[in-house]
C-alpha positions in Angstrom: -29.6 11.3 35.8 -29.3 8.2 33.6 -25.7 9.0 32.7 -24.8 9.4 36.4 -26.5 6.1 37.3 -24.6 4.3 34.5 -21.3 5.8 35.7 -22.1 4.8 39.3 -22.9 1.3 38.2 -19.5 1.2 36.4 -17.8 2.4 39.6 -19.6 -0.2 41.7 -18.6 -2.9 39.2 -14.9 -1.8 39.4 -14.7 -1.3 43.1 -16.3 -4.7 43.8 -13.3 -6.8 42.5 -10.9 -4.2 43.8 -12.3 -4.6 47.3 -12.2 -8.4 47.0 -8.5 -8.2 46.0 -7.9 -5.8 48.8 -9.5 -8.3 51.2 -7.7 -11.4 50.0 -4.2 -9.9 49.6 -4.1 -6.9 51.9 -6.8 -6.7 54.4 -8.4 -9.4 56.5 -7.3 -13.0 56.8 -5.5 -14.8 54.0 -7.2 -18.0 55.0 -10.4 -16.8 53.4 -11.4 -18.4 50.1 -12.7 -16.4 47.2 -16.3 -17.7 47.5 -16.3 -16.8 51.2 -15.4 -13.2 50.4 -17.0 -12.7 47.0 -20.5 -14.0 47.9 -21.2 -11.6 50.8 -19.4 -8.7 49.1 -21.4 -9.1 45.9 -24.6 -9.1 48.0 -23.6 -6.0 49.9 -22.6 -4.1 46.8 -26.0 -5.0 45.2 -27.8 -3.8 48.3 -25.7 -0.6 48.3 -26.6 0.2 44.7 -30.3 -0.5 45.2 -30.4 1.7 48.4 -28.5 4.4 46.5 -31.0 4.3 43.6 -34.0 4.5 45.9 -32.6 7.3 48.0 -31.4 9.5 45.2 -34.6 9.0 43.2 -37.1 9.5 45.9 -35.7 11.3 48.9 -33.2 13.8 47.4 -35.2 16.6 45.9 -33.9 19.7 44.1 -33.0 22.4 46.6 -33.3 20.0 49.6 -29.7 20.9 50.6 -28.6 17.2 51.0 -25.1 16.6 49.8 -24.9 14.0 47.1 -21.2 13.7 47.8 -21.9 12.8 51.4 -24.5 10.4 50.4 -22.2 8.6 48.0 -19.6 8.2 50.7 -22.4 7.1 53.1 -23.5 4.2 50.8 -19.9 2.8 51.0 -19.9 3.3 54.7 -23.1 1.4 54.9 -21.5 -1.4 52.9 -18.5 -1.4 55.1 -20.6 -1.7 58.3 -22.6 -4.6 56.7 -19.4 -6.4 55.7 -17.8 -5.8 59.1 -20.9 -7.1 60.9 -21.0 -10.2 58.7 -17.2 -10.8 59.3 -17.6 -10.4 63.0 -20.6 -12.8 63.2 -19.6 -15.4 60.7 -15.8 -15.3 60.4 -14.7 -14.0 63.8 -12.1 -11.6 62.4 -9.9 -9.5 64.7 -10.4 -5.8 65.3 -7.6 -4.8 62.9 -9.5 -6.6 60.0 -12.7 -4.6 60.8 -10.7 -1.4 60.7 -9.2 -2.4 57.3 -12.7 -3.1 56.0 -14.0 0.3 57.2 -11.0 2.2 56.0 -10.8 0.5 52.7 -14.5 0.9 51.8 -14.4 4.5 53.0 -11.4 5.3 50.8 -13.1 3.7 47.8 -16.3 5.5 48.5 -14.6 8.9 48.9 -12.8 8.6 45.6 -16.0 7.3 43.8 -18.0 10.1 45.3 -15.5 12.7 44.1 -15.7 11.4 40.5 -19.5 11.3 40.5 -19.7 14.8 41.9 -17.5 16.1 39.1 -19.7 14.2 36.6 -22.8 15.8 38.1 -21.1 19.3 37.8 -20.4 18.6 34.1 -24.0 17.5 33.4 -25.4 20.5 35.3 -23.0 22.8 33.4 -24.2 21.5 30.0 -27.8 21.8 31.1 -27.4 25.4 32.2 -25.4 26.1 29.0 -28.4 24.8 27.0 -30.8 26.8 29.1 -28.7 30.0 28.8 -28.4 30.6 32.5 -26.8 34.0 33.1 -27.0 34.4 36.9 -26.1 32.4 39.9 -29.0 30.0 40.9 -28.1 29.9 44.6 -25.6 31.4 47.0 -22.0 30.6 46.6 -21.2 27.0 47.5 -18.0 26.1 49.5 -15.0 28.0 48.2 -12.8 26.2 45.7 -9.7 26.7 47.9 -11.5 25.0 50.8 -12.7 22.1 48.6 -9.1 21.5 47.4 -7.8 21.7 51.0 -10.4 19.3 52.4 -10.1 16.9 49.5 -6.3 16.8 49.7 -6.3 16.4 53.5 -9.0 13.6 53.5 -7.2 11.7 50.7 -3.9 11.8 52.6 -5.6 10.8 55.9 -7.4 7.8 54.3 -4.4 6.7 52.2 -2.2 7.1 55.3 -4.5 5.1 57.4 -4.7 2.2 54.9 -0.9 2.2 54.5 -0.5 2.3 58.3 -2.6 -0.8 58.8 -0.9 -2.5 55.9 2.6 -1.8 57.3 1.4 -3.0 60.8 0.3 -6.3 59.3 3.5 -6.7 57.2 5.6 -6.0 60.3 3.8 -8.8 62.0 4.4 -11.0 59.0 8.1 -10.3 59.0 8.3 -11.1 62.7 6.5 -14.4 62.4 7.6 -15.4 58.9 7.4 -19.1 58.1 10.7 -20.7 57.4 9.3 -22.1 54.2 9.2 -18.5 52.9 12.4 -16.5 52.3 12.6 -13.0 53.4 13.0 -11.9 49.8 9.7 -13.5 48.9 8.1 -11.8 51.8 9.6 -8.4 50.8 8.3 -8.8 47.3 4.9 -9.8 48.6 4.8 -6.6 50.8 5.9 -4.4 47.9 3.2 -5.9 45.7 0.6 -5.0 48.4 1.8 -1.4 48.6 1.9 -1.2 44.8 -1.7 -2.4 44.6 -3.0 0.2 47.1 -1.0 3.1 45.6 -1.9 2.0 42.0 -5.7 2.0 42.8 -5.4 5.4 44.6 -3.4 7.0 41.8 -5.7 5.8 39.1 -8.7 7.2 40.8 -6.9 10.5 41.5 -6.0 10.7 37.8 -9.7 10.2 37.0 -10.7 12.9 39.4 -8.1 15.4 38.2 -9.2 14.7 34.6 -12.8 15.3 35.5 -12.0 18.6 37.3 -9.9 19.7 34.4 -12.7 19.0 31.9 -15.2 21.0 34.0 -12.7 23.9 34.4 -11.9 23.9 30.6 -15.6 24.2 29.8 -15.9 27.3 32.0 -12.7 28.8 30.5 -14.0 28.1 26.9 -17.2 29.9 27.7 -15.4 32.8 29.2 -12.8 33.2 26.5 -15.3 32.8 23.7 -17.6 35.5 25.1 -14.7 37.9 25.7 -13.6 37.3 22.1 -17.1 38.2 20.9 -17.1 41.3 23.1 -13.7 42.3 21.7 -15.3 42.1 18.2 -18.0 44.4 19.3 -20.8 41.9 20.1 -22.1 43.2 23.4 -25.0 40.9 23.3 -22.7 37.9 24.1 -23.0 36.4 27.6 -21.1 33.8 29.6 -23.3 30.9 30.7 -23.2 30.6 34.5 -22.7 26.9 34.8 -21.3 26.7 38.4 -22.3 28.0 41.8 -18.7 28.7 43.0 -16.2 31.5 42.4 -16.1 30.6 38.7 -19.8 31.1 38.5 -19.4 34.4 40.3 -16.8 35.4 37.7 -19.2 34.5 34.9 -22.1 36.4 36.5 -19.9 39.4 37.1 -18.6 39.3 33.5 -22.2 39.3 32.3 -23.0 42.3 34.5 -20.0 44.1 33.2 -21.0 43.4 29.6 -24.5 44.5 30.3 -23.3 47.8 31.7 -21.0 48.3 28.7 -23.9 47.7 26.4 -26.1 50.1 28.3 -23.4 52.8 28.1 -22.7 52.1 24.4 -26.4 52.3 23.6 -26.6 55.6 25.5 -23.6 56.9 23.6 -25.1 55.7 20.3 -28.4 57.4 21.1 -26.6 60.6 22.0 -24.7 60.3 18.7 -27.8 59.6 16.7 -29.6 62.5 18.2 -26.7 64.8 17.6 -26.5 63.6 13.9 -30.2 64.1 13.3 -30.1 67.5 15.0 -27.1 68.7 13.1 -28.5 67.3 9.8 -31.9 68.8 10.4 -30.4 72.1 11.2 -28.6 72.0 7.9 -31.8 71.0 6.1 -33.8 73.9 7.6 -31.5 76.4 5.9 -32.0 74.7 2.6 -35.0 74.3 0.3 -35.2 70.6 1.3 -37.2 69.0 4.1 -36.2 66.9 7.1 -37.7 63.9 5.5 -35.0 64.1 2.8 -32.3 62.9 5.2 -34.5 60.1 6.4 -35.3 58.9 2.9 -31.7 59.1 1.7 -30.3 57.1 4.6 -32.8 54.4 3.9 -31.9 54.4 0.2 -28.3 54.0 1.0 -29.0 51.1 3.3 -31.1 49.3 0.7 -28.4 49.7 -1.9 -25.6 48.6 0.4 -27.5 45.5 1.6 -28.2 44.5 -2.0 -24.6 44.9 -3.1 -23.3 43.1 0.0 -25.4 40.1 -0.9 -24.9 40.0 -4.7 -21.5 41.6 -5.4 -19.5 41.4 -2.2 -16.2 41.0 -4.0 -16.5 44.5 -5.6 -18.4 46.0 -2.7 -17.1 44.6 0.6 -19.8 45.8 2.9 -20.5 44.0 6.2 -23.4 44.6 8.5 -21.4 46.9 10.8 -20.3 49.1 7.9 -23.9 49.2 6.5 -25.1 50.4 9.9 -22.5 53.1 10.0 -23.4 54.2 6.5 -27.0 54.4 7.6 -26.1 56.5 10.6 -23.6 58.7 8.7 -25.8 59.5 5.6 -27.8 62.3 7.2 -24.6 64.4 7.4 -24.0 64.4 3.6 -25.1 68.1 3.3 -24.0 69.3 6.7 -21.6 71.7 4.9 -24.5 73.7 3.6 -24.5 75.5 7.0 -21.5 77.4 5.6 -23.3 78.6 2.4 -24.8 82.2 2.5 -28.6 82.3 2.7 -28.8 84.4 -0.5 -27.4 81.5 -2.4 -28.7 78.6 -0.4 -32.3 79.8 -0.4 -32.4 81.3 -3.9 -35.4 80.1 -5.7 -34.1 80.8 -9.2 -31.2 79.3 -11.1 -27.7 80.1 -9.6 -25.2 82.1 -11.5 -21.8 80.6 -12.3 -20.2 82.4 -9.4 -23.0 81.4 -7.0 -22.8 77.8 -8.1 -19.0 77.9 -7.5 -19.8 79.0 -3.9 -22.5 76.3 -3.6 -19.9 73.7 -4.7 -17.9 74.4 -1.6 -20.4 72.8 0.7 -18.9 69.2 0.4 -15.5 70.5 1.5 -16.9 72.7 4.2 -18.7 69.6 5.7 -15.6 67.4 5.3 -13.4 70.0 7.0 -15.9 70.3 9.9 -15.9 66.5 10.4 -12.1 66.3 10.0 -11.9 68.8 12.9 -14.1 66.6 15.0 -11.8 63.6 14.1 -8.7 65.6 15.2 -10.4 66.6 18.5 -12.2 63.4 19.4 -9.9 60.8 17.7 -10.5 59.1 14.4 -13.2 56.3 14.2 -15.1 54.5 11.5 -18.2 56.6 11.9 -16.5 60.0 11.5 -14.4 58.7 8.6 -17.5 57.5 6.7 -19.4 60.7 7.5 -16.4 62.7 6.1 -16.2 60.6 3.0 -19.9 61.0 2.3 -19.9 64.7 2.8 -16.8 65.2 0.6 -17.6 62.8 -2.3 -21.3 62.5 -2.8 -21.2 65.1 -5.7 -18.3 63.3 -7.4 -19.2 61.6 -10.7 -18.0 58.3 -12.2 -16.5 60.0 -15.3 -14.6 62.5 -13.2 -16.7 65.6 -14.0 -18.0 66.0 -10.4 -16.8 68.2 -7.6 -15.0 69.2 -5.4 -12.0 67.0 -6.3 -13.0 65.6 -9.7 -12.5 62.0 -8.6 -13.4 59.3 -11.1 -14.3 55.6 -11.1 -13.3 53.5 -8.1 -11.2 56.3 -6.7 -14.5 57.6 -5.4 -15.2 55.9 -2.1 -18.1 53.4 -2.1 -19.9 55.6 0.5 -19.8 58.6 -1.9 -21.0 56.5 -4.8 -23.9 55.1 -2.8 -24.9 58.6 -1.6 -24.8 60.0 -5.1 -27.6 57.7 -6.3 -29.7 58.2 -3.2 -29.3 62.0 -3.2 -30.0 62.5 -6.8 -33.0 60.1 -6.8 -34.6 61.9 -3.8 -33.9 65.3 -5.3 -35.6 64.3 -8.5 -38.8 62.9 -6.9 -39.1 65.8 -4.4 -40.9 69.1 -5.0 -38.9 72.3 -4.6 -39.7 75.9 -5.0 -37.6 75.9 -8.2 -38.9 72.6 -9.7 -41.8 70.2 -9.7 -41.5 66.6 -8.4 -40.6 64.0 -11.0 -42.3 60.7 -11.1 -40.4 57.5 -10.2 -40.2 56.5 -13.8 -38.8 59.9 -14.8 -36.2 59.8 -12.0 -35.4 56.2 -13.0 -34.8 57.2 -16.6 -32.5 60.0 -15.6 -30.4 57.7 -13.3 -30.2 55.0 -16.0 -29.1 57.7 -18.5 -26.3 58.6 -16.0 -25.0 55.0 -15.8 -21.3 55.1 -16.4 -21.1 58.9 -16.5 -22.6 60.3 -13.4 -23.1 57.0 -11.4 -21.2 53.8 -10.8 -22.7 51.2 -13.2 -22.9 48.7 -10.4 -24.8 51.2 -8.2 -27.3 51.8 -11.0 -27.8 48.0 -11.4 -28.5 47.7 -7.7 -30.9 50.7 -7.9 -32.9 48.9 -10.7 -33.0 45.7 -8.6 -34.2 47.7 -5.5 -36.5 50.2 -7.2 -39.6 48.7 -5.4 -37.9 49.3 -2.1 -37.1 52.9 -3.2 -40.7 53.5 -4.0 -41.9 52.1 -0.6 -39.4 54.3 1.3 -40.5 57.4 -0.6 -44.1 56.6 0.2 -43.5 55.9 3.9 -41.4 59.0 4.4 -43.0 61.4 2.0 -42.9 65.2 2.7 -45.7 66.5 4.8 -47.7 69.4 3.4 
């Protein structure tokens, strides 16, 4: 409100001398002196500003439906009537001069009101942006196309009327020109008057166009920034609804569309997660392990990945989206066990070399199944990571693992993460063929495998996060 009041005071301060120039050089009677015109005009403008302040502060309430634009024009009409009345009583001006007063003040008021309305729209837009408004606050205002049409038509009518009265006066001047003035001087005087009217009008039109462009740019920036965020996968982004016209409707419709996309994505993600857990649990039920194993290992993987992303991002480029996918994909690390015969998978004793050779096929079986899904459904980051984890979580840093004998950094980060998580959980879990190791015993085995079985950086991360590992194991321990 204070910013608008200050801008309005500046407009009144500018239009006051402009109207005085208009009155002396263009409008009424050239016999008027500057004090005769300035005194009453200054008093009227002061009264206009005081009445405006009182009305807008006390009578115009939010939601009252009163048009601030119409009121701004009305204050200038009030000033025009006061000046016209004073001129008629004190100066005995002809009717044409009264028309020039009314038309000149109305034109100035119309242009000032347009600029102040745009300033109000800007302030309201910034306020709604700060509040995070996401829906229309009221029914659509006048369509933008109609606003443009009415503004253009009214501007042309007012400017045309001022020029018509000006040309009429100048024609009379040419017909009755004093011999002391040459026609060339009169022509220059007329051109100067026209230039004054056109210059003032064009300056205000430039100010109005600039204000409208600024408001429109603000909306477009919001729209483009939000759409860029959505393109990057951020479906929580929303467009602030800063207007109550077609542009506001576009923003609200965009928010509705993003909300529907988010709901569908969440539904698809939930379906995917349920399918993952169901498939992983099915694989685990055929094994000697429990369903809690897949929950613990996915949490271990997440803890390790988050630590590495914070402390060694150059070697382990893991962003939040990748970490989330690793967390969701980890349960499928042993999905290939569904292809291993029960006689081998459920054997309580030590496997023979031939049986172990068959058991070592399960990473490839799982990877092939996920590759088939990629071929059918199209490749995506989730299926790629799930296939990597299934295929490489039994690979070893020194190249002695299976199924491909990969070594060092040729093993994907996902496989190296899963190797630590899987071995740790296998060690601390009780099975029919082994007792449960303590945390310290499992820790010692993992440290011993640093640089041979496991990536040294992964072991360092494990040691830094061992407290979190213990907490996860306690929270998701096997039920008797």
